[in-house]
N, C-alpha and C positions, 0 to 999 in steps of 0.2 A: 602448375602455378596460379595461385589464388589472385584472382583480379579484384584488389581492394575497394575499387569505386562500385563494380558490379555488386560485391558483397555488401557494402554499405547501402546501397539503393534497393536491393531486394529485401534484406533483413527489415529496412524501415517501411517495407509494405505489409508486415504482419500487424493486424489490427489490435490495438490496446484501449481497453477502459482507462479511466482514471479513478483513483481512490485515495483516501486519507488513511494511511496504516497507523494506528494509535498503538503506542508502545508504553510498557511501564518498566520501572526496577525499582522496587520498593515503592515509595511514595511519590517518587519522581515519575512524570509523564512526559512524553513527546510524540511527535507525529512528523509523517513525511508523505509526498506525493507517491504513490506507487502506481506502476503502470504493468508491471511483469507479473500479472497475476491471472490464475485461471483455476478452473474446477477440475479435479483430477479422479474423483471416484463419487459414485452414489451412495455405496454402503461400505463402510462409512463416508458420510459426507466430507470429503477433502478438497482443501484449496492449496494451491501452489503459489507462494509468494518470494519472489527473488529480490534480496536485498543486497545494496552495496556493501561489502565489508569494510570498507573505510568509515563508515558512519557510525554515529553515536547510537543511532536506532538499530543497527546490526547488533552492537554489544547488549543493548538492552533486551532484545528478543533472545539473544544467546543466554543471557543471565535468568531471565523470568520463564522463558517457555511460553510466552503468549503473546498474541497481537490481534488487534481487531482491523476491520476494513469497513470504512465508511463510504458507501457507494455515491458518487458525485453527480448532480444532475447536469443535463446538457449546458444549463446557463450558469455553472459555477466556475468557469474558467478562474475567475480572480482568486477563488478560495484555493485551488490547485496551486495556482501561482504563489501563494503565501507559503506553503508548506514544501515548496521546492527547496527554499534557501535552509543550509544547514542552521541548526539552533546555535552553534558556537558563534554565528554571526549576528543572528537576529534576537537572540533570547528566546523568551516563552512565546511560541507560536499559538497557543491557546488562549492568550490574554484577552482577545477581543472576539474570541468564536465561543458560541454557547455549545456546550458539551456535558456529557455526564459519564460517570464510570460505569461500565458494564460489569458482568458476573465475574470477569478475569480481572477487573482493575483497570483495564486499558481504557483510554477516551474513546467516546463516541460522540460523533458530531451531530446534533440535534437536527439541523436544517439540511438533510441529505435524504436520498432515496430510502436508504436503509442501512443495515449493516450485517455482518458476520462478526462472531468472535472464535478465536481459534487456539487450540493448545497444540503447540509443536509436537508432532509425533517422530520426525524424521528431519535430517537436515543434510543436504550434499554441498560441500565446501570446495568448489572447483572455479577456477578463473577469479575474476573481481567480484563476483556476487557468490551468495549462499542460496541455495534452493531451498526454503522452508517450506515442508509439508505440514499442513496445519489441519487438525481435525476440527470440524465445525461444532462448538458445544453450546452457541446460542446466536440466534438471528432474529432480526426485526424489521419491520417496514415502518417508514416515517410518512411517506406520501408517494404518489405515482408521478411518473414523468421518465423522460429518455435519458439515459447514461450519458456522461461526458466522455467522449472519445479523443484520444491523443491526437488523430489526424485532423479532428475538427479545430484544434488550437493552433495548428500551424508549427507546433514544436515538435522536435525530433529527440527520441531517445532510443538509441538502438543502432545498429550497424557497425 
């Protein structure tokens, strides 16, 4: 029998960085705060990005087959907060954020540690999230710094 409280507590101890996942579909761009992200391969360089199936961004990745990840710095909790809310409630999340479009056409936030851009090569649709596997096709560094970690924010996403 599964102890729900134990499961929730222990799964929340898995460390996660925080990123802004940039997405596009045609000329429309959007973004969300991603935390279920990890590197999965050296050759080719692969990233795993788990995306909630109910989100608009999920549909945009599915349609375009691309996404970007802007790596947040330790002091960028406010930026992570800004991108947690659904676009349908807050409108254009990029309105007050300096960004540029990368090789994939996905938005990349200028004031972050750096970024990767990925082409989706596989997707596993199980549970309430899709596991997108993306091949890194572009990357860049904007500045040095420590990454923002979910644990340091006092927020929970998982369990």
